[in-house]
N, C-alpha and C positions, 0 to 999 in steps of 0.2 A: 728201840733201845731205851731203857729207863735211866736217863741221865741223873735223876734225883738220887738214885742209889749210889752212883759213882761219885757224885759231888759230896754226898753225905759221908761216904767212906773216906774220901780225901780229907775232908774237914776234921774228922775224928782220928785220923791216923797220926800217931805221935811223931814219926820221923818222916816229914813231908819230902825231904830230899831223896828218899829211897822208895817213895810210893810208885812212881812211874819208872818203867824200864824200856829198853829198846823194843821189846816185843809189843808193848802197848802201842808204841808209835807205828810199828809195822801193821798192827791190826787196824788202827785208826786211819792209816794212810798218809798222814802228815803229822807234824808236831802242833798243829793249830789247836786241836781239842785239848791237848795237855796244857798249852799256854793259857787257853781260855779258863780252864778249871783253876789253874794256879793263880790267875789274876782275880778270881772270885766272881766270874760271870755267872749269872743265873741260868737255869735250864732254858727259860724262854729266850734269853739273849743268845745263847748258843744255837738254839734251833732257828732263830731269826737269821743268824749268820749263814745258815745253810740254804736259805730261801732262794737266793740268786742262782746258785749252782743247780738246785733242784728244778727250778723253772726252766733253766737252760736245757737241762737233760730231758725234761718232759717235752719240750718243743722239738728237740732233736729226734727223740724216739718216735714221735708221732708219725713220721713218714714210713716207719718200719712196722707199724701195727697192722695186723691183718683184719681185725675187727674193730669197730668203734666202741 
């Protein structure tokens, strides 16, 4: 996912109150991404916030892998 495009669009959008809608939240899964963009977090900061969950998922999925 190219977050820089999304962040850039949000920054240049004139009516920020209407940029995000319920469908965006549904696609993102939670409101966290929307809140991070609204507060001005950078792409690197947003990706860093995903690290803990991704590592947890990688550990969990390891036992289901058929091949190394």
